[in-house]
N, C-alpha and C positions, 0 to 999 in steps of 0.2 A: 504494500500500500504506500502511495506517495505521502510523504510527511505533510505536505501542505493540505492534503485532503483528509488527514487523520485528525478527527476532532478531539481525540484523547491525548494527542502529542503535545507535551509541555515544552515549548521552544525555549523558555527561560531556563528551565532545568537542564535542557540539552546544552545550552551555552555554558552553564556552570560546569558541566561534565567536560566540555572542551577545555576549560581552564585546567582541570585536574589531569587530563590526558596530555597536556603540554609537557608534563614532567616525565623524563625517562632517564636511562643510565647515562646519557650524554648531556642531559639538561636537568641537573639536580637542584639548582638554585636559579630563580628567574626574577627579573625585574618586571615592572609593569610594561615597559617597552618590549621586553623579550616576549611577554605573554601576548601582547598585541600582534607581534610579528609571527608567533607560532600558531595563533588561533585564527587570525584574520578578522577578529572582532573589533568593533569600535573601542577606542581608548576609554571612553566614559563607561561603557558596559563592562569592560575588563576591570576597571577600577572598582566599580560597585560589587562585582561578583567576587573578585579576589578579597576584598575587605570582608564581605559576608562569609566567605569560606574561612577566613582567618578568625572571625568572631565565633563561628560555629565549631572551631577546633580542627578543621580539615587541613589548614595550611598554617605553618609557622612563619613569622616574619622577623627578620633580624632588625632590631631597632636602629642600628648604625648604617648598615648597607641598604636596608629596606628591601632586601631580596626575600622572596617567598620560597619555602621548601615544603615538601609533604610532611605532615605531622605523624605522631604515633597513632592517630586515629586510623590511618591506613592499615596498620598492623591489626587493629581491632577488627576491621572488616575482613582481613585475611583470616583471622582466627575464626570468625563466624562462618566464612566459606568452608574452612576445613571441617568444621563440625556438620555442615549442611550437606556435604558431598559424601555419600556412602562409599563411593569408589576409593576415596582416600583411606578410609578405615580398613578396607579389605586389602588394599595394595601395600600399605606400609609394612606390615609384618613380613610379607613375602619379599619385599625389597631388602629389608634388613637381613633376612635369612640368606638371600643371594649374595649380598655385599660381604657378609661374614665368611661365606664359603669360598667366594671367588676373589675377594680382595681388590675388586675394581669398582670404579665409579658406576653407579646405576641410577637411572632417572625414570620417573613416570611422566610422559608427555601426553597432553590432551590437545585435541584439535580446537582451534579458536579462530573461526572465520577462515582466512587463507593462510594463517600462521599456526605453528604449534606453540604451546606454552608449557613450560616445565612446572608441574605442580608438586612434585616430590623430587628431591635430589639428595643422594647419599654419596658424598665425595670420598675419594681415597686421599692419601697423603700428597699425591702429585697434582691434585686438582687445583687450578688457579681460582682466584676469588670469584670472578664473573661466572664461572661454570659451577659454582656451588650455591648460587642464590636462586630461590624459587621465584617464579613469575617472569623469567626471561622468555621473550618471544623471538622466534626465528621463522623465516619464510618456510612454509611446509614443504615446498618443492625442493628446497636445498638440503633437506634432512632425511636421514633414514627413517625416523619416526613418522614424519609426514607422509613419506612415500608408502610406508607399509600400511598406514591407516587408509590412505587413498586406495590401496590395492584391494580393499574389501568393498569398494563402491562399484557402481555400475560403469560400463564402458563410457556411457554418456557423461557421467559425473567426472570421470577421469579425464576425458577429452576437454571438458569445460575448464577444469582446474589447470591442466597443462597449457591451455591456450591463453588463460587470463590471469592466473595467480602470479604474484610477484616473484622475482628471482633477485638474488644479491650475489655479486661477484666477490665472495669473501676471501678466496685465495686464487692464485693464478691457475689452479687446477679445478676450480669449481665448475661443475657441468652447467652450461648455460643453454645448450641445445634442447628445446622443448620436446622435440620428437624423441630424442635419446632418453629424456627423463620419463616420457610416457612408456617407453620400452622397459625401463628399469622398474616402473610400477607394475607393469604386466608380469614381469619376471618375479617380482615379490609376491604377486598373487599365486603363482604356481609353486613357489618355494615355501611360502608361509613365513618368510622373514625378509629383511632388507639389510644389505651391508654396503657401506660407502667408505671412501677414503679421501682425505684432503679436501672435503667439501666446505667445512666451516673453519677448520684449523689445519695447517699443514702437519703431516705426520700423525693425524688422528684417524683411527678406524672406528666407525660407528656401526653398531649392530642393533637392530630393533625387531621386536616381535609384537604382533597386534594383540590387544586385549579386546576380545569380541564380546558384543552384547548378545542378548537373546535373539536379535534379528540377524545375527551373523556379521553385522558391520562393526568396525572398530572405531570408537571415539577416543581411544587411549592406546598407548603403546609403552612397553618396557624397553628401555634403550641403555646400552652400555657404551662407554668411550674408552678405547684401548690405544695405547701407544703404538704407532706404526713403526717405531724404531725397535721396540721389544718383540713385536709379533708381526707376521704377515697375515693376509686375509685367510689363507688356508688354516693357519694355526689358530686364529681367532674362532673360526667355525668349529674346529675340532674340540677346542678347549671349553668354549663358552656357550655355543648354540644350544646343546641339549638342556642345560640348566635354565637358559633364558626362556626357551619355549615352555618348559614346565612352570616357570614362574608366571609367565603371562597367562597360561591356560588356567592356573590355579587361582587367579585373582577374583574371578567371577564364580568360581566353583563353590 
């Protein structure tokens, strides 16, 4: 439904959410000028909304620099989300068991529009900071998790995603050919897993298995990140794939 024709759509609230969405890992503290530039909204509207969000506890404001930051209230919302999603409660014990047995970084990824979002992350000692924080979003087509989730969808849905969803050239080896990505997704459908290398980080091998719902489609995936220096793809499959498939299959069991 078009927003202009939706009588229930609250445009003022939507603009307030635009303010909140202006913050990300590259924009953690923003001035009013920054918020105007990142949202495209009028300065007067941004000023009123940012002030209201500050008063309501959603944004902190530095009294000297006057820069806005996300407040602890965002963590409260995340806490509520974790309690509201039954998948998280089912997945966490399985991921802990896998991580202890295998000693490698393991994540639960969920589909979020045309991106994936990491909703659970159990890092190992080699994991860098950015790869240990929940809530990180990545283009689905660039990731093993996104591709393996898409592999459970219809050919029509896969075709639509591969033709329209965004891609990011994260490394010099990132696959950017949409036809090749579609073939990788079809292969993942046949294999029941997806493995990639050097897509988001050089020398990173990513292996993902789908967490299927009762309808057979996957809205989540269990994914591990392995050093491409310590292992090659064949070794990763031999060592980790059986346990990864068991973990993913057991989450909804």
